[in-house]
Kinemage of the C-alpha trace (Angstrom):
@kinemage 1
@onewidth
@group {chain A} dominant
@subgroup {mainchain}
@vectorlist {calphas} color= white
{ca met a 1} P 17.675 33.942 -26.155
{ca pro a 2} L 16.519 31.878 -29.372
{ca thr a 3} L 15.074 28.735 -28.868
{ca leu a 4} L 17.397 25.690 -30.401
{ca lys a 5} L 14.837 25.430 -33.476
{ca glu a 6} L 15.144 29.095 -34.063
{ca asp a 7} L 18.952 28.807 -33.594
{ca gln a 8} L 18.936 26.084 -36.234
{ca leu a 9} L 16.727 28.294 -38.660
{ca ile a 10} L 19.169 31.193 -38.066
{ca thr a 11} L 22.146 29.525 -38.981
{ca ala a 12} L 20.526 27.540 -41.829
{ca ala a 13} L 19.745 30.822 -43.174
{ca ala a 14} L 23.177 32.475 -42.666
{ca glu a 15} L 24.856 29.117 -44.249
{ca ser a 16} L 22.519 29.611 -47.576
{ca asp a 17} L 23.465 33.517 -47.820
{ca pro a 18} L 26.139 33.363 -50.659
{ca asp a 19} L 27.300 36.662 -49.232
{ca ala a 20} L 27.936 35.599 -45.912
{ca leu a 21} L 31.417 34.606 -45.375
{ca ser a 22} L 32.648 32.407 -42.549
{ca leu a 23} L 35.124 33.338 -40.150
{ca thr a 24} L 38.618 31.986 -39.968
{ca arg a 25} L 40.306 30.357 -37.195
{ca asp a 26} L 42.208 33.605 -36.536
{ca gln a 27} L 39.352 35.403 -36.340
{ca met a 28} L 37.603 33.028 -34.276
{ca ser a 29} L 40.388 32.681 -31.705
{ca thr a 30} L 40.364 36.579 -31.069
{ca met a 31} L 36.613 36.878 -30.239
{ca val a 32} L 35.850 37.499 -26.782
{ca pro a 33} L 32.330 37.312 -24.995
{ca ile a 34} L 30.254 40.587 -24.831
{ca arg a 35} L 29.937 41.796 -21.158
{ca val a 36} L 26.594 43.147 -20.631
{ca pro a 37} L 26.776 45.562 -17.914
{ca arg a 38} L 24.025 45.468 -15.292
{ca gly a 39} L 22.018 48.812 -13.507
{ca arg a 40} L 23.390 52.169 -13.579
{ca pro a 41} L 26.696 53.024 -15.220
{ca lys a 42} L 29.367 53.781 -12.690
{ca leu a 43} L 29.669 57.727 -11.517
{ca ala a 44} L 33.303 59.175 -11.386
{ca ser a 45} L 32.410 60.319 -7.884
{ca lys a 46} L 30.332 58.027 -6.098
{ca lys a 47} L 27.668 59.290 -4.030
{ca lys a 48} L 27.321 58.466 0.112
{ca leu a 49} L 24.357 57.064 1.509
{ca val a 50} L 22.937 58.695 4.504
{ca ser a 51} L 20.011 59.545 6.801
{ca ile a 52} L 19.007 62.865 7.080
{ca arg a 53} L 16.097 64.580 8.632
{ca tyr a 54} L 14.544 67.883 6.965
{ca ser a 55} L 11.755 70.185 7.729
{ca pro a 56} L 8.383 69.360 6.238
{ca glu a 57} L 8.691 72.693 4.308
{ca val a 58} L 12.056 71.926 2.668
{ca ile a 59} L 10.419 68.571 1.613
{ca asn a 60} L 7.560 69.877 0.318
{ca tyr a 61} L 9.207 72.802 -1.471
{ca phe a 62} L 11.710 70.245 -3.321
{ca arg a 63} L 8.873 67.667 -4.000
{ca ala a 64} L 6.248 70.270 -5.276
{ca phe a 65} L 8.422 70.342 -8.456
{ca gly a 66} L 7.694 66.728 -9.090
{ca ala a 67} L 9.865 63.720 -9.522
{ca gly a 68} L 13.910 64.149 -8.752
{ca cys a 69} L 13.701 65.983 -5.759
{ca gln a 70} L 16.482 64.210 -3.766
{ca ala a 71} L 18.550 65.354 -6.935
{ca arg a 72} L 17.646 68.889 -6.738
{ca met a 73} L 18.162 69.321 -3.126
{ca asp a 74} L 21.940 67.313 -3.783
{ca ala a 75} L 22.399 70.415 -6.616
{ca val a 76} L 21.210 73.162 -4.148
{ca leu a 77} L 23.651 72.120 -1.467
{ca lys a 78} L 26.430 71.531 -3.743
{ca gln a 79} L 26.076 75.030 -5.296
{ca tyr a 80} L 25.993 76.175 -1.730
{ca val a 81} L 28.942 74.469 -0.639
{ca glu a 82} L 30.887 76.096 -3.975
{ca val a 83} L 29.629 79.650 -2.792
{ca cys a 84} L 30.883 78.709 0.820
{ca thr a 85} L 34.243 77.547 -0.265
{ca ser a 86} L 35.102 80.755 -2.909
{ca asp a 87} L 34.162 82.790 0.129
{ca thr a 88} L 36.689 81.636 2.468
{ca lys a 89} L 39.256 81.041 -0.503
{ca gly a 90} L 38.970 84.695 -1.227
{ca thr a 91} L 39.672 85.896 2.200
């Protein structure tokens, strides 16, 4: 946010600009404050927080690929669920 002095300088520069048009009362009455989103964008399907234990081999395998190991684990489990679901629908 600009300081009071900076705000006054910005306002003076805008008022001295011959190409800058002042807003009309109608335009001012239709203006609404901008809402600044905070944090991550909302997901269409929210994930659930759970506590789960994996064997060290599983953890080491996924961590070996670097950051994002939990997202990769989630992707693998989703794929497994899709395969299992499609197998049961086909029978």
